[in-house]
Each structure stands twice: as C-alpha cells, then as structure tokens.
C-alpha positions in Angstrom: 0.0 0.0 0.0 3.0 2.3 0.1 3.4 5.2 2.5 1.2 7.7 4.3 2.0 11.3 5.2 0.6 12.5 8.5 1.8 15.8 10.0 5.5 15.7 9.0 5.9 11.9 9.4 5.9 9.4 6.5 4.7 6.0 7.8 4.1 2.7 6.2 0.4 2.3 5.4 0.3 -1.5 6.1 1.9 -1.0 9.5 -0.4 1.9 10.3 -3.5 -0.2 9.4 -2.2 -3.1 11.4 -1.7 -0.9 14.5 -5.2 0.5 14.1 -6.8 -3.0 13.8 -5.0 -4.1 16.9 -6.1 -0.9 18.7 -9.7 -1.3 17.7 -9.8 -4.9 18.7 -9.9 -3.8 22.3 -7.8 -5.4 25.0 -5.2 -3.0 26.3 -6.1 0.1 24.3 -8.5 2.9 25.3 -10.9 1.4 22.8 -13.8 0.7 23.4 -13.7 2.2 26.9 -13.4 5.8 25.8 -15.4 5.6 22.6 -18.2 3.7 24.3 -18.2 5.7 27.6 -21.7 6.9 28.5 -22.6 6.5 24.9 -26.3 7.3 25.3 -25.4 10.8 26.3 -22.2 11.4 24.4 -23.8 13.6 21.7 -26.1 15.5 24.1 -25.4 18.5 26.4 -22.3 18.5 28.6 -22.8 16.6 31.9 -20.5 15.9 34.8 -19.7 12.5 33.4 -18.1 14.1 30.3 -15.4 15.7 32.5 -14.2 12.3 33.6 -13.8 10.9 30.1 -10.1 12.0 29.7 -9.2 9.3 32.3 -10.2 6.7 29.7 -7.6 8.2 27.3 -4.7 7.9 29.7 -5.0 11.3 31.4 -3.6 10.3 34.8 -3.4 13.7 36.4 -7.1 14.7 36.5 -7.6 16.2 39.9 -10.7 17.3 41.9 -9.8 20.9 41.3 -9.6 20.3 37.5 -13.0 18.5 37.5 -14.5 21.4 39.5 -13.0 24.0 37.1 -14.4 22.1 34.1 -17.8 22.1 35.8 -17.7 25.9 36.2 -16.9 26.3 32.5 -19.8 24.1 31.4 -22.2 26.9 30.5 -19.6 28.8 28.4 -18.5 25.6 26.7 -22.1 24.5 26.0 -23.0 27.9 24.5 -20.2 27.5 22.0 -20.9 23.8 21.3 -24.5 24.8 20.5 -23.3 26.9 17.6 -21.5 23.9 16.1 -23.7 21.5 14.2 -23.5 18.0 15.7 -22.9 16.5 12.2 -20.2 19.0 11.2 -17.1 17.2 10.0 -13.6 18.8 10.2 -13.2 18.0 6.5 -16.0 20.4 5.7 -15.1 23.1 8.3 -14.6 26.7 7.2 -12.8 29.6 8.9 -15.8 30.5 11.1 -16.0 26.9 12.4 -12.3 26.9 13.3 -12.6 30.1 15.1 -15.3 28.6 17.3 -12.9 25.8 18.0 -10.5 28.4 19.3 -13.3 29.9 21.5 -13.9 26.5 23.1 -10.2 26.1 24.0 -9.9 29.7 25.3 -11.3 28.4 28.6 -8.0 26.7 29.4 -5.8 29.8 28.5 -4.0 31.6 31.3 -4.4 28.6 33.6 -8.1 29.5 34.1 -8.8 25.8 35.0 -6.3 24.2 37.4 -4.5 21.3 35.8 -6.3 21.5 32.5 -4.6 22.2 29.2 -5.7 21.5 25.6 -5.0 17.8 26.0 -7.6 17.4 28.8 -10.2 19.6 27.1 -9.8 17.9 23.7 -10.6 14.5 25.3 -13.7 16.0 27.0 -15.0 17.7 23.8 -14.2 15.2 21.1 -17.1 13.0 22.3 -19.5 15.9 21.9 -18.5 16.7 18.3 -16.5 13.5 17.2 -16.3 14.5 13.5 -15.1 18.0 14.2 -13.0 18.4 17.4 -9.6 16.6 17.1 -7.9 14.9 19.9 -4.5 16.1 21.1 -1.7 14.8 23.3 2.1 14.6 23.5 2.3 11.9 20.9 0.1 13.7 18.4 2.0 16.9 19.2 5.3 15.4 18.0 3.8 14.5 14.6 2.4 18.0 14.0 5.0 20.2 15.8 8.4 18.5 15.9 11.1 18.5 13.2 11.7 20.0 9.8 8.5 20.7 7.9 6.2 20.5 11.0 2.8 22.0 10.0 2.5 23.9 13.3 5.9 24.6 14.8 5.8 25.6 18.5 5.7 29.3 19.3 6.5 30.6 22.8 3.4 31.7 24.7 0.9 30.8 21.9 -2.5 30.5 23.5 -4.7 27.4 23.1 -7.3 29.6 21.4 -4.7 30.5 18.8 -3.2 27.0 18.5 -6.2 24.8 18.1 -7.5 26.4 14.8 -3.9 26.0 13.4 -3.6 22.4 14.5 -7.1 21.6 13.2 -6.3 23.1 9.8 -3.2 20.8 9.6 -5.3 17.8 10.6 -8.0 18.8 8.1 -5.4 18.6 5.3 -4.4 15.1 6.4 -8.0 14.0 6.9 -9.1 15.0 3.4 -6.0 13.8 1.6 -6.5 10.3 2.9 -10.2 10.1 3.4 -10.6 6.6 2.1 -7.9 5.3 4.3 -9.4 6.8 7.5 -12.8 5.5 6.4 -11.4 2.0 6.1 -9.9 2.2 9.5 -13.1 3.4 11.0 -14.9 0.4 9.5 -12.5 -1.9 11.5 -14.0 -0.8 14.8 -15.5 -3.9 16.3 -17.6 -2.2 19.0 -18.7 1.5 19.3 -18.4 3.2 16.0 -15.6 5.8 15.5 -15.2 8.7 13.0 -12.6 9.2 10.4 -11.1 11.9 12.7 -10.7 9.4 15.5 -9.1 7.0 13.1 -6.6 9.6 12.1 -5.8 10.2 15.8 -5.1 6.5 16.4 -2.5 6.5 13.6 -1.1 9.9 14.6 -0.6 8.7 18.2 1.2 5.6 16.9 3.4 7.6 14.6 4.3 10.0 17.4 5.0 7.3 19.9 7.1 5.3 17.4 9.3 8.3 16.7 10.0 9.0 20.4 13.5 7.9 21.7 12.9 5.1 24.1 13.3 6.1 27.8 12.9 9.8 26.9 9.8 11.8 27.9 9.5 15.4 26.9 6.7 17.8 27.6 6.2 21.3 26.2 4.5 24.0 28.3 3.5 26.0 25.2 1.4 25.1 22.2 
C-alpha cells in the first residue's frame, strides 16, 4: 500500500493499518472504553460524566480541582458547542468553524482551569463533536510540531485559542488527503463506531510514539 504522510511523518500504510486494527480490537487500548463511555449521552449536552472521560484516554493527572473547574466552565462551553452543528465534519469546516474551536479552547488559556490544558479539554470535547474536534496529546504533538516541515511549529506563549485552529487546519489537510484510508480504519471498529477523525488520531498517536526515543519523555509547556 506504500506510505502515508501524517503531519510531517511518513509512515508505512500497512503498519499503520495493522496498528489501528490491533487498537480497535480492544484489549489493552482505550478502545472501546473511551469511545463507548456513557454512549447514550455522548452527543447530548455536557454533563458531569463528560469531564471524567479523559481518564479513559490515559490522562492520569485529572484532579478534583480540575474537575470542578471544568464544571464551572460548562455553561460557556455549551453555548459555543450549541453553535457547532453535531454532524459537522472537520473535512468540511470553514474559517468560522475553526474560530469557534478556538473559542472553546480559550477556557484553558492563562491557567483558568487548574490542571487543564488542551489535552484534557480535547478529550472531553471530542465526544461531543466527534467528527469536528480533534484529539491532542504529546504523541500527536510530536507529529504536528516537531522536526523540519512540521505543520504547526511551537511558538512561545501561543494560546490554546490560537493554537487549536492552526492544529485543526493541519489535521484537516491530512484528513481530506487520505479520506478513504481513514474510512477503512473506522470500519474496522469492532464495537462502538468511530469517526474518520478518530481513526486519524489513532494513527497519529502511533506515529508520534514510534518516533520517540525510548526512555525519553519530553513535555512542552507551550502550544
């Protein structure tokens, strides 16, 4: 099947597909736990249970103060979510939609919520708009921000409200360029259905983790 470009990484398509199949078969991965979590209410209004979802995608530092801060931001987040059609896909998003994405992530700027950055909020909100809001974590960051040709190189003190539209635009390019590939991966889900955007995240995480020197953990404080 050749190679696949995601972010600034070129990966083998067959290996990417094999990883995704293994991930989506359950077992030790976050699938189906995250994707099936409180499924009856996942597409509805934000509820307290949504703020616990990041734990199922390996966020180990979710504290009581973080949970309480997310609760306090619920009304603001919901008002912005209400302006985003539930069936909107990132592949069809326009500038106005991406700006709303930035508005959502503004709630974690300037440490407004203790212990919550874009990683936590993305894992809360992806479930609410699974075709539009991309997931983000350290492994995905490497793919889109590290090395020559990175689509969104890190900038000191860039806010999450500025970063997320840029990141989503880069993901949008990869999503549309390989739409059939992501669709095929999504079809491999053996339990709760996933979107093409979630399929891309599974491969991006693998590509970022595969490129990390073993025994080295690096975190950036800025987007």
